[in-house]
MARNU-264557 format. One record per residue (C-alpha): residue number from 1; x, y, z; residue in one letter. Coordinates in nm, 4 decimals, always signed. Layout:
REM residues N
k px py pz r
NUM X Y Z A
...
END
This chain:
REM residues 544
k px py pz r
1 +3.1000 -6.0542 -0.0627 M
2 +3.4482 -6.0076 -0.2092 E
3 +3.7721 -5.9579 -0.0186 L
4 +3.8978 -5.6260 -0.1585 N
5 +3.8798 -5.2526 -0.0959 E
6 +3.5268 -5.2299 -0.2347 K
7 +3.3972 -5.5189 -0.0284 G
8 +3.5560 -5.3937 +0.2928 L
9 +3.3682 -5.0644 +0.2701 R
10 +3.0724 -5.2680 +0.3963 E
11 +3.2230 -5.2973 +0.7437 R
12 +2.8947 -5.3973 +0.9075 K
13 +2.8682 -5.7064 +0.6842 W
14 +3.2096 -5.8238 +0.8056 W
15 +3.1695 -5.7416 +1.1746 T
16 +2.8295 -5.9129 +1.1908 E
17 +3.0027 -6.2320 +1.0773 R
18 +3.2723 -6.2049 +1.3403 G
19 +3.5641 -6.0681 +1.1364 Y
20 +3.8193 -5.8397 +1.2980 R
21 +3.8988 -5.5607 +1.0538 L
22 +4.1961 -5.3236 +1.0132 P
23 +4.1411 -5.0074 +1.2145 E
24 +4.4066 -4.7861 +1.0555 F
25 +4.3681 -4.5433 +0.7662 D
26 +4.4896 -4.7678 +0.4847 R
27 +4.5106 -4.4904 +0.2251 K
28 +4.7324 -4.2774 +0.4512 A
29 +4.9495 -4.5746 +0.5433 V
30 +4.9838 -4.6732 +0.1764 R
31 +5.1024 -4.3224 +0.0909 E
32 +5.3483 -4.3199 +0.3818 A
33 +5.4782 -4.6627 +0.2820 T
34 +5.5325 -4.5425 -0.0738 G
35 +5.7227 -4.2334 +0.0430 R
36 +5.9315 -4.3984 +0.3132 E
37 +5.9169 -4.7778 +0.3104 P
38 +6.0685 -4.9387 +0.6189 V
39 +6.0150 -5.3134 +0.5652 W
40 +6.0316 -5.5384 +0.2601 V
41 +5.9533 -5.9076 +0.2986 H
42 +6.0639 -6.1759 +0.0520 F
43 +5.8353 -6.4776 +0.0200 G
44 +5.5002 -6.3548 +0.1506 A
45 +5.3522 -6.6977 +0.2172 G
46 +5.1447 -6.8442 +0.4969 N
47 +5.3650 -6.7941 +0.8017 I
48 +5.4470 -6.4362 +0.7032 F
49 +5.0838 -6.3386 +0.6549 R
50 +4.9768 -6.5223 +0.9709 A
51 +5.2431 -6.3780 +1.2006 F
52 +5.4611 -6.0754 +1.1074 P
53 +5.1931 -5.9203 +0.8857 A
54 +4.9305 -5.9621 +1.1574 R
55 +5.1719 -5.8155 +1.4153 A
56 +5.2393 -5.5095 +1.1986 V
57 +4.8647 -5.4590 +1.1610 Q
58 +4.8339 -5.4580 +1.5391 E
59 +5.0926 -5.1787 +1.5606 L
60 +4.9295 -4.9845 +1.2755 L
61 +4.5933 -5.0050 +1.4540 D
62 +4.7549 -4.8641 +1.7705 Q
63 +4.9332 -4.5851 +1.5831 G
64 +5.2743 -4.7235 +1.6848 I
65 +5.3732 -4.7722 +1.3200 M
66 +5.2984 -4.5396 +1.0281 D
67 +5.4203 -4.7559 +0.7387 Q
68 +5.3088 -5.1016 +0.6382 G
69 +5.4770 -5.3863 +0.4540 L
70 +5.5998 -5.4351 +0.1004 V
71 +5.5821 -5.7964 -0.0171 A
72 +5.8262 -5.9404 -0.2698 A
73 +5.8099 -6.2638 -0.4665 E
74 +6.1162 -6.3950 -0.6441 G
75 +6.0215 -6.7542 -0.7172 Y
76 +5.6625 -6.7506 -0.8401 D
77 +5.5216 -6.4101 -0.9341 T
78 +5.1993 -6.5769 -1.0510 E
79 +5.0998 -6.5698 -0.6829 I
80 +5.0957 -6.1900 -0.6965 L
81 +4.8762 -6.1855 -1.0054 E
82 +4.6283 -6.4498 -0.8877 R
83 +4.6167 -6.4024 -0.5092 V
84 +4.7621 -6.0711 -0.3873 N
85 +4.6422 -5.8153 -0.6408 R
86 +4.2876 -5.9423 -0.7061 P
87 +4.2270 -5.8931 -0.3342 H
88 +4.4058 -5.5572 -0.3078 D
89 +4.6758 -5.7225 -0.0931 E
90 +4.4265 -5.8252 +0.1756 Y
91 +4.4127 -6.1763 +0.3217 S
92 +4.2030 -6.3510 +0.5844 V
93 +4.3801 -6.5092 +0.8798 L
94 +4.1725 -6.7899 +1.0307 V
95 +4.3113 -6.8795 +1.3727 T
96 +4.2087 -7.2312 +1.4702 L
97 +4.2038 -7.2560 +1.8467 K
98 +4.2411 -7.5743 +2.0463 A
99 +3.9151 -7.5077 +2.2321 D
100 +3.7234 -7.5379 +1.9055 G
101 +3.6663 -7.1689 +1.8419 T
102 +3.7706 -6.9885 +1.5259 V
103 +3.8987 -6.6307 +1.5081 E
104 +3.8805 -6.4512 +1.1712 K
105 +4.0985 -6.1479 +1.0981 T
106 +4.1244 -5.9470 +0.7780 V
107 +4.4930 -5.8559 +0.7458 V
108 +4.5636 -5.5401 +0.5465 G
109 +4.9149 -5.4429 +0.6534 S
110 +5.0675 -5.5443 +0.3176 I
111 +5.0363 -5.2339 +0.1018 L
112 +5.2172 -5.3361 -0.2172 A
113 +5.3719 -5.6419 -0.3792 S
114 +5.6421 -5.6725 -0.6438 Y
115 +5.8635 -5.9126 -0.8260 G
116 +6.2272 -5.8624 -0.7317 L
117 +6.2837 -5.6257 -1.0223 G
118 +6.0309 -5.3851 -0.8719 G
119 +6.2390 -5.3266 -0.5579 L
120 +6.5347 -5.1435 -0.7128 K
121 +6.4317 -4.7942 -0.6049 E
122 +6.3119 -4.9071 -0.2611 I
123 +6.6555 -5.0530 -0.1833 F
124 +6.8195 -4.7140 -0.2371 T
125 +6.5942 -4.5305 +0.0100 M
126 +6.7177 -4.4050 +0.3475 D
127 +6.4029 -4.5198 +0.5285 S
128 +6.4421 -4.8919 +0.4570 L
129 +6.5272 -5.0719 +0.7822 Q
130 +6.4401 -5.4376 +0.7282 I
131 +6.4511 -5.6902 +0.4462 A
132 +6.3111 -6.0148 +0.5867 S
133 +6.2765 -6.3611 +0.4339 F
134 +6.0603 -6.6722 +0.4544 T
135 +6.1736 -6.8522 +0.1393 I
136 +6.2495 -7.1980 +0.2905 T
137 +6.5974 -7.3246 +0.3738 E
138 +6.6813 -7.4262 +0.0171 K
139 +6.6100 -7.0707 -0.1021 G
140 +6.9499 -6.9575 +0.0255 Y
141 +7.1465 -7.1886 -0.2023 G
142 +7.3915 -7.0503 -0.4580 V
143 +7.4285 -7.3613 -0.6722 S
144 +7.3652 -7.2874 -1.0380 G
145 +7.4732 -6.9249 -0.9975 A
146 +7.7831 -6.9470 -1.2190 E
147 +7.6250 -6.7296 -1.4888 E
148 +7.5297 -6.4713 -1.2257 D
149 +7.8912 -6.4618 -1.1078 F
150 +7.9977 -6.3823 -1.4662 K
151 +7.7156 -6.1431 -1.5546 N
152 +7.7194 -5.9206 -1.2472 G
153 +7.4596 -5.7543 -1.0217 P
154 +7.2390 -5.6014 -1.2918 D
155 +7.1887 -5.9260 -1.4847 R
156 +7.1518 -6.1786 -1.2033 A
157 +6.8809 -6.4417 -1.2547 K
158 +6.8933 -6.6617 -0.9423 T
159 +6.6955 -6.5644 -0.6335 Y
160 +6.9971 -6.4956 -0.4142 M
161 +7.1747 -6.3258 -0.7048 G
162 +6.8886 -6.0804 -0.7457 Q
163 +6.8797 -6.0109 -0.3704 V
164 +7.2554 -5.9473 -0.3765 A
165 +7.1998 -5.7154 -0.6730 G
166 +6.9487 -5.5150 -0.4696 L
167 +7.1955 -5.4949 -0.1830 L
168 +7.4590 -5.3702 -0.4284 Y
169 +7.2252 -5.0875 -0.5312 R
170 +7.1957 -4.9924 -0.1636 R
171 +7.5751 -4.9945 -0.1383 F
172 +7.6086 -4.7663 -0.4432 L
173 +7.3451 -4.5305 -0.2990 A
174 +7.5797 -4.4489 -0.0111 G
175 +7.6547 -4.7657 +0.1835 R
176 +7.3190 -4.7312 +0.3583 K
177 +7.2544 -4.9543 +0.6620 P
178 +6.9979 -5.2348 +0.6678 I
179 +6.9073 -5.5527 +0.8568 A
180 +6.8716 -5.8635 +0.6385 M
181 +6.6517 -6.0874 +0.8539 V
182 +6.5958 -6.4531 +0.7730 S
183 +6.2865 -6.5872 +0.9467 M
184 +6.3151 -6.9334 +0.7978 D
185 +6.3065 -7.2358 +1.0220 N
186 +6.6709 -7.3403 +0.9956 C
187 +6.9665 -7.3263 +1.2319 S
188 +7.1716 -7.0043 +1.2337 H
189 +6.9492 -6.8735 +0.9547 N
190 +7.1145 -6.5314 +0.9464 G
191 +7.4460 -6.6925 +0.8632 D
192 +7.2867 -6.8803 +0.5726 R
193 +7.1782 -6.5512 +0.4211 L
194 +7.5130 -6.3860 +0.4969 L
195 +7.7029 -6.6692 +0.3287 E
196 +7.4958 -6.6273 +0.0134 A
197 +7.5447 -6.2488 +0.0012 M
198 +7.9147 -6.2822 +0.0797 E
199 +7.9564 -6.5374 -0.2004 T
200 +7.8011 -6.3102 -0.4614 F
201 +7.9861 -6.0017 -0.3376 A
202 +8.3162 -6.1906 -0.3398 G
203 +8.2668 -6.3314 -0.6908 K
204 +8.1546 -6.0010 -0.8378 W
205 +8.4433 -5.8123 -0.6804 C
206 +8.6879 -6.0809 -0.7922 E
207 +8.5552 -6.0636 -1.1494 N
208 +8.5669 -5.6842 -1.1613 G
209 +8.1873 -5.6565 -1.1811 L
210 +8.1374 -5.4697 -0.8531 A
211 +8.3215 -5.2057 -0.6556 D
212 +8.5694 -5.3810 -0.4270 R
213 +8.4162 -5.2050 -0.1296 G
214 +8.0956 -5.4050 -0.1756 F
215 +8.2353 -5.7125 -0.0029 L
216 +8.3530 -5.4986 +0.2886 E
217 +8.0037 -5.3440 +0.3103 Y
218 +7.8291 -5.6820 +0.3158 V
219 +8.0519 -5.8099 +0.5967 T
220 +8.0401 -5.4889 +0.8055 D
221 +7.7773 -5.5571 +1.0742 R
222 +7.7502 -5.1869 +1.1503 S
223 +7.6174 -5.1468 +0.7957 R
224 +7.4553 -5.4772 +0.7012 V
225 +7.3376 -5.7074 +0.9811 A
226 +7.2160 -6.0643 +0.9446 F
227 +7.0378 -6.1362 +1.2749 P
228 +6.9586 -6.4901 +1.3834 W
229 +6.5951 -6.5690 +1.4542 T
230 +6.3817 -6.8520 +1.5896 M
231 +6.0275 -6.8604 +1.4543 I
232 +5.7572 -7.1059 +1.5540 D
233 +5.3979 -7.1104 +1.4362 K
234 +5.2156 -7.3965 +1.2657 I
235 +5.0556 -7.2749 +0.9405 T
236 +4.9458 -7.5763 +0.7340 P
237 +4.8328 -7.5591 +0.3746 R
238 +4.4935 -7.3787 +0.3545 P
239 +4.2312 -7.6402 +0.4355 G
240 +3.8998 -7.7199 +0.2699 Q
241 +3.7198 -7.7077 +0.6052 D
242 +3.8354 -7.3496 +0.6531 V
243 +3.7370 -7.2580 +0.2968 L
244 +3.3902 -7.3938 +0.3740 K
245 +3.3627 -7.1645 +0.6804 I
246 +3.4452 -6.8607 +0.4686 L
247 +3.2079 -6.9595 +0.1897 E
248 +2.9248 -7.0213 +0.4378 E
249 +2.9833 -6.6645 +0.5602 D
250 +2.9173 -6.5511 +0.2040 G
251 +3.2730 -6.4771 +0.0912 L
252 +3.3471 -6.5472 -0.2747 T
253 +3.6714 -6.5906 -0.4664 G
254 +3.8547 -6.7525 -0.1761 M
255 +3.9405 -7.0799 -0.3507 E
256 +4.3085 -7.1807 -0.3430 P
257 +4.4983 -7.1657 -0.6716 V
258 +4.7776 -7.3835 -0.8051 V
259 +5.0269 -7.1944 -1.0206 T
260 +5.2217 -7.3193 -1.3206 A
261 +5.5140 -7.3792 -1.0814 K
262 +5.2860 -7.5951 -0.8676 N
263 +5.2713 -7.3419 -0.5858 T
264 +4.9578 -7.3781 -0.3719 Y
265 +4.8301 -7.0381 -0.2588 A
266 +4.5064 -6.8912 -0.1265 A
267 +4.3641 -6.5561 -0.0142 P
268 +4.3331 -6.7025 +0.3354 F
269 +4.5689 -6.8611 +0.5868 V
270 +4.4753 -7.1104 +0.8569 N
271 +4.7035 -7.1194 +1.1575 A
272 +4.7310 -7.2199 +1.5209 E
273 +4.6996 -6.9626 +1.7969 E
274 +5.0481 -7.0117 +1.9462 C
275 +5.3396 -6.8172 +1.8014 E
276 +5.6983 -6.7340 +1.8939 Y
277 +5.9525 -6.5117 +1.7207 L
278 +6.2856 -6.4611 +1.8952 V
279 +6.5184 -6.2182 +1.7148 I
280 +6.8768 -6.1090 +1.7671 E
281 +6.8440 -5.7344 +1.8227 D
282 +7.0853 -5.6135 +1.5526 D
283 +6.9281 -5.3469 +1.3299 F
284 +7.1813 -5.0902 +1.2008 P
285 +6.9137 -4.8576 +1.0599 N
286 +6.6741 -4.8912 +1.3530 G
287 +6.3505 -5.0891 +1.3655 R
288 +5.9831 -5.0557 +1.4573 P
289 +5.8752 -5.1267 +1.8157 A
290 +5.7853 -5.4848 +1.7331 L
291 +5.8295 -5.5975 +2.0919 E
292 +5.4907 -5.4303 +2.1509 K
293 +5.3395 -5.6934 +1.9202 A
294 +5.5004 -5.9875 +2.0992 G
295 +5.8351 -6.0267 +1.9192 F
296 +6.1145 -6.1231 +2.1584 L
297 +6.4380 -5.9291 +2.1028 F
298 +6.7572 -6.0558 +2.2611 T
299 +7.1205 -6.1446 +2.1887 D
300 +7.2542 -6.4099 +1.9497 R
301 +7.3403 -6.6593 +2.2234 E
302 +6.9843 -6.6525 +2.3556 T
303 +6.8381 -6.7003 +2.0071 V
304 +7.0548 -7.0102 +1.9673 E
305 +6.9413 -7.1470 +2.3039 K
306 +6.5754 -7.0873 +2.2143 A
307 +6.6230 -7.2595 +1.8818 E
308 +6.7948 -7.5608 +2.0387 K
309 +6.5215 -7.5829 +2.3013 M
310 +6.2576 -7.6023 +2.0286 K
311 +6.4394 -7.8095 +1.7661 V
312 +6.6260 -8.0517 +1.9927 C
313 +6.3869 -8.1006 +2.2835 T
314 +6.0469 -7.9386 +2.3149 C
315 +5.8848 -7.9554 +1.9713 L
316 +6.0613 -8.1051 +1.6694 N
317 +6.1656 -8.4398 +1.8245 P
318 +5.8078 -8.4935 +1.9399 L
319 +5.6780 -8.4110 +1.5920 H
320 +5.9139 -8.6682 +1.4411 T
321 +5.8033 -8.9330 +1.6906 A
322 +5.4396 -8.8706 +1.5952 L
323 +5.5289 -8.8795 +1.2256 A
324 +5.7053 -9.2160 +1.2425 V
325 +5.4579 -9.3976 +1.4634 F
326 +5.1562 -9.2215 +1.3142 G
327 +5.2410 -9.3634 +0.9723 C
328 +5.3010 -9.7116 +1.1140 L
329 +4.9741 -9.7083 +1.3076 L
330 +4.7612 -9.5655 +1.0269 G
331 +4.6885 -9.2169 +1.1604 Y
332 +4.6159 -8.9307 +0.9206 K
333 +4.6108 -8.6352 +1.1602 K
334 +4.8511 -8.5317 +1.4347 I
335 +4.5612 -8.4312 +1.6592 S
336 +4.4161 -8.7829 +1.6419 E
337 +4.7470 -8.9262 +1.7609 E
338 +4.7218 -8.7140 +2.0733 M
339 +4.4240 -8.9297 +2.1823 K
340 +4.6487 -9.2381 +2.1794 D
341 +4.7704 -9.3072 +2.5335 R
342 +5.0758 -9.5030 +2.4187 D
343 +5.1926 -9.2195 +2.1912 L
344 +5.1269 -8.9488 +2.4491 V
345 +5.3213 -9.1540 +2.7033 S
346 +5.6124 -9.1743 +2.4584 L
347 +5.6061 -8.7980 +2.3980 L
348 +5.6008 -8.7226 +2.7683 R
349 +5.8961 -8.9525 +2.8237 R
350 +6.0986 -8.7987 +2.5387 I
351 +6.0107 -8.4445 +2.6426 G
352 +5.9977 -8.4343 +3.0210 Y
353 +6.2108 -8.7301 +3.1327 E
354 +6.4810 -8.7446 +2.8664 E
355 +6.4821 -8.4044 +2.6954 G
356 +6.4385 -8.1427 +2.9683 L
357 +6.7366 -8.2615 +3.1781 P
358 +6.9599 -8.1939 +2.8753 A
359 +6.8090 -7.8646 +2.7612 V
360 +6.9748 -7.5271 +2.8078 T
361 +6.7182 -7.2815 +2.9411 D
362 +6.7213 -6.9754 +2.7104 P
363 +6.5702 -6.7598 +2.9822 G
364 +6.3483 -6.5729 +2.7387 I
365 +6.1157 -6.8755 +2.7094 L
366 +6.0528 -7.1344 +2.9809 D
367 +6.1213 -7.4841 +2.8374 P
368 +5.8702 -7.6642 +3.0600 R
369 +5.5936 -7.4143 +2.9829 E
370 +5.6782 -7.4368 +2.6113 F
371 +5.6606 -7.8174 +2.6293 L
372 +5.3357 -7.8051 +2.8275 D
373 +5.1810 -7.5901 +2.5547 T
374 +5.2992 -7.8237 +2.2796 V
375 +5.1437 -8.1284 +2.4450 L
376 +4.8231 -7.9768 +2.5790 T
377 +4.7346 -7.7045 +2.3271 V
378 +4.9254 -7.7280 +2.0017 R
379 +4.9452 -8.0935 +1.9022 F
380 +4.5922 -8.1835 +2.0241 P
381 +4.4345 -7.8997 +1.8225 N
382 +4.1765 -8.0865 +1.6086 P
383 +4.1384 -7.7998 +1.3634 F
384 +4.4939 -7.8066 +1.2290 L
385 +4.5004 -8.0281 +0.9176 P
386 +4.8544 -8.1537 +0.9723 D
387 +4.9490 -8.5137 +0.8980 S
388 +5.2231 -8.7529 +1.0116 P
389 +5.2871 -8.8318 +0.6457 Q
390 +5.3839 -8.4694 +0.5732 R
391 +5.6049 -8.4433 +0.8795 I
392 +5.7780 -8.7725 +0.7948 A
393 +5.9261 -8.6150 +0.4808 T
394 +6.3097 -8.6045 +0.4771 D
395 +6.3397 -8.7575 +0.8252 T
396 +6.6949 -8.8802 +0.7546 S
397 +6.7978 -8.5136 +0.7341 Q
398 +6.6368 -8.4251 +1.0679 K
399 +6.7395 -8.6959 +1.3153 L
400 +7.0928 -8.5668 +1.3751 S
401 +6.9592 -8.2393 +1.5165 V
402 +6.6297 -8.3488 +1.6662 R
403 +6.7803 -8.6389 +1.8609 F
404 +7.1551 -8.6399 +1.8030 G
405 +7.2166 -8.3192 +1.9957 E
406 +7.0463 -8.4560 +2.3073 T
407 +7.2423 -8.7811 +2.2797 I
408 +7.5661 -8.5800 +2.2548 K
409 +7.4720 -8.3860 +2.5668 T
410 +7.4193 -8.7126 +2.7559 Y
411 +7.7543 -8.8425 +2.6292 M
412 +7.9391 -8.5286 +2.7391 E
413 +7.7733 -8.4642 +3.0753 S
414 +7.8790 -8.6594 +3.3853 P
415 +7.5481 -8.5670 +3.5478 D
416 +7.3324 -8.7358 +3.2839 L
417 +7.2807 -9.1125 +3.2725 D
418 +7.2711 -9.2569 +2.9200 M
419 +7.0882 -9.5595 +3.0554 D
420 +6.7776 -9.3495 +3.1197 R
421 +6.7306 -9.3039 +2.7427 L
422 +6.4496 -9.5316 +2.6344 R
423 +6.2071 -9.3152 +2.4388 G
424 +6.4680 -9.1648 +2.2064 I
425 +6.6152 -9.5042 +2.1038 P
426 +6.2610 -9.6310 +2.0466 L
427 +6.1917 -9.3459 +1.8010 V
428 +6.5164 -9.4180 +1.6144 L
429 +6.4206 -9.7856 +1.5972 A
430 +6.0697 -9.6871 +1.4935 G
431 +6.2110 -9.4871 +1.2045 W
432 +6.4082 -9.7902 +1.0837 L
433 +6.0939 -9.9993 +1.1185 R
434 +5.9041 -9.7341 +0.9191 Y
435 +6.1672 -9.7528 +0.6424 R
436 +6.0632 -10.1161 +0.5850 M
437 +5.7512 -9.9675 +0.4167 A
438 +5.5132 -10.2029 +0.6006 V
439 +5.2620 -10.0780 +0.8557 D
440 +5.1873 -10.2425 +1.1899 D
441 +4.9151 -10.4543 +1.0322 D
442 +5.1675 -10.6020 +0.7900 G
443 +5.0394 -10.4091 +0.4887 R
444 +5.2672 -10.2271 +0.2430 P
445 +5.2573 -9.8511 +0.2937 M
446 +5.3826 -9.5570 +0.0918 E
447 +5.6821 -9.3776 +0.2408 L
448 +5.7206 -9.0006 +0.2421 S
449 +5.9984 -8.8602 +0.0211 P
450 +6.3512 -8.8812 +0.1610 D
451 +6.6858 -8.8125 -0.0117 P
452 +6.8346 -9.1271 +0.1445 M
453 +6.5472 -9.3540 +0.0455 A
454 +6.7423 -9.5626 -0.2051 E
455 +7.0383 -9.6236 +0.0243 R
456 +6.8211 -9.7083 +0.3233 L
457 +6.6133 -9.9419 +0.1100 G
458 +6.9219 -10.1369 +0.0087 R
459 +7.0444 -10.1673 +0.3663 Q
460 +6.7106 -10.2849 +0.5045 L
461 +6.5990 -10.5082 +0.2178 E
462 +6.7298 -10.8293 +0.3762 R
463 +6.5198 -10.7838 +0.6873 I
464 +6.1703 -10.9250 +0.6478 Q
465 +5.8725 -10.8553 +0.8705 L
466 +5.7857 -11.1681 +1.0655 G
467 +5.7507 -11.3841 +0.7557 G
468 +5.4228 -11.2226 +0.6452 C
469 +5.5560 -11.0098 +0.3611 L
470 +5.7243 -11.1631 +0.0577 Q
471 +6.0080 -10.9445 -0.0679 M
472 +6.0493 -11.0392 -0.4319 E
473 +6.3539 -10.8210 -0.4918 H
474 +6.5720 -11.0384 -0.2644 I
475 +6.7993 -11.2611 -0.4674 R
476 +6.7747 -11.6315 -0.3880 E
477 +7.1416 -11.6412 -0.2908 S
478 +7.0898 -11.3823 -0.0167 E
479 +7.0063 -11.4725 +0.3381 H
480 +6.6786 -11.3133 +0.4452 V
481 +6.6635 -11.2126 +0.8109 L
482 +6.3349 -11.2744 +0.9866 R
483 +6.3451 -11.0873 +1.3206 P
484 +6.1320 -11.3460 +1.5005 E
485 +6.3777 -11.6237 +1.4234 G
486 +6.7356 -11.4893 +1.4209 V
487 +6.9703 -11.3653 +1.6926 P
488 +6.9663 -10.9940 +1.7666 G
489 +7.3351 -10.9823 +1.6888 S
490 +7.2657 -11.0769 +1.3278 E
491 +7.0073 -10.8007 +1.2939 I
492 +7.2502 -10.5587 +1.4564 R
493 +7.5218 -10.6399 +1.2021 E
494 +7.2768 -10.5964 +0.9160 A
495 +7.1910 -10.2527 +1.0583 L
496 +7.5506 -10.1572 +1.1394 R
497 +7.6069 -9.9328 +0.8312 P
498 +7.3069 -9.7250 +0.9338 V
499 +7.3494 -9.7314 +1.3122 L
500 +7.7110 -9.6194 +1.2861 S
501 +7.6363 -9.3318 +1.0475 D
502 +7.6858 -9.0069 +1.2377 A
503 +7.5581 -8.8139 +0.9364 A
504 +7.2138 -8.9626 +1.0054 I
505 +7.1977 -8.9710 +1.3848 F
506 +7.4490 -8.7017 +1.4754 G
507 +7.6583 -8.9658 +1.6514 V
508 +7.7779 -9.3194 +1.5903 D
509 +7.5179 -9.5104 +1.7942 L
510 +7.7725 -9.7837 +1.8700 F
511 +8.0081 -9.5280 +2.0264 K
512 +7.7149 -9.3740 +2.2113 A
513 +7.6261 -9.7127 +2.3593 G
514 +7.2752 -9.7085 +2.2106 L
515 +7.3113 -9.9437 +1.9129 A
516 +7.2064 -10.2529 +2.1074 D
517 +6.9014 -10.0810 +2.2520 R
518 +6.7915 -9.9503 +1.9115 V
519 +6.8473 -10.2976 +1.7640 T
520 +6.6437 -10.4591 +2.0401 E
521 +6.3490 -10.2276 +1.9855 Y
522 +6.3695 -10.2632 +1.6081 F
523 +6.3887 -10.6426 +1.6235 T
524 +6.0843 -10.6551 +1.8473 E
525 +5.8783 -10.4188 +1.6297 M
526 +5.9748 -10.6081 +1.3125 A
527 +5.8899 -10.9491 +1.4558 A
528 +5.5379 -10.9422 +1.3178 G
529 +5.2094 -10.7511 +1.2874 P
530 +5.0982 -10.5657 +1.5994 G
531 +5.4468 -10.5506 +1.7491 M
532 +5.4865 -10.1739 +1.7004 V
533 +5.1840 -10.1233 +1.9211 R
534 +5.3035 -10.3884 +2.1646 G
535 +5.6461 -10.2294 +2.2039 T
536 +5.5004 -9.8815 +2.2539 L
537 +5.2557 -10.0118 +2.5118 H
538 +5.5261 -10.1973 +2.7038 A
539 +5.7423 -9.8836 +2.7244 L
540 +5.4480 -9.6827 +2.8525 G
541 +5.3890 -9.9380 +3.1283 K
542 +5.7541 -9.9271 +3.2259 G
543 +5.8288 -10.2761 +3.0981 E
544 +6.1039 -10.1585 +2.8596 K
END
């Protein structure tokens, strides 16, 4: 059976195999979407198809919405040719539940897909309410846009330049209102998008390439809003195990493709069951009743609190801890780590004992319930093919938010005792131990990519693991530090350039009073094979 309009006419075939199918009249919705589109989404990848697209389908099935989604791709249009259109814009969402069950849903709420050049008319239409984005944090950059600044809105080539050009067409069509909604997983994401649009509008107006009122339009929140959002749903790369399930059902043509730009895409998405989308309710041209599909609408302050709860306390710090120690201990799946008593003990300490006292309750989500779900449902889910090696990527760019913000809160609050922090310093020390590129058995291991890899390598190269690894790049004139045989103070001084770097940790760890504790943990874990496990175990027993 094929996933397309023809194949889906055989509804019995699908329902007998446990697939939930769209219940709305797709032809009527496609016609309504063509006449009066309300929502364009840029970057229709896994999280979009697994969450917003599924939510819109729910509202279409209930008759709450009449128009579906228009997908746009500005980076790699080969995805549209090889994945979207051969399947008539359908995809299969495979929800992998922690109890071992699998839920299969055919999602048909995307009615059309275009490259950015195909959106020009849509952006002039009165009906358009939302332009949303999941293009990753780096997609909002404006570096390399100098030619766009000189060439103007109609000849822009960069992603953000083309989006700004579409917004300029909406301005020329009568300053029509719209919400530009970033759903990417980065802090104050709406401001990132606003900054990009403001930069292009300012440059074009300055160079006489756009009406001077365009900049005023972009910055007028009654006309163009850039709401903040907090999105959370784990959607790993489509897995071979899931592909096998679909093929055993009899589906054909579901194999992932790799484009010329090395984009990995598939007609199916595998995802966890848990999902959260908190949105600042700022939509100048109105919006669908998405709260009826589980979206949480609130004010900007609450979005920020929800984001900080997730990123600084209840999810991301725990993910980083599993990444660091998972690599050191040889794990390949996050779910396998959740069977390790020492690691679970560390997560519970970081989350419940050290994190929750410093968290600001957003009100719209309960931090303890959120944390409970992370530790008992989300991370232990054996069907999610997520690895510590993937999560360990770019850790130097993450520590300042994931741990630094909590440390700052302890430093600033008279009611919080810095001395209670044990788990957080152990993770920071574990990351430094990880950067030695030797696992807990004393074997060399490959490190995940990190923009600070070269600098960190230079600063840690003098420290040798317990004498069992020969480091040939050390010059004979240099003094090699072996943690099992030198004073902690000497190790601390060797680490000082890193420990004092607020750009890495969010704070100077010496000023925070944590440098000695981090050094102590690091020295112990670097003393020889098996000491990472020993240190973790001792903390769990309350010996550290």
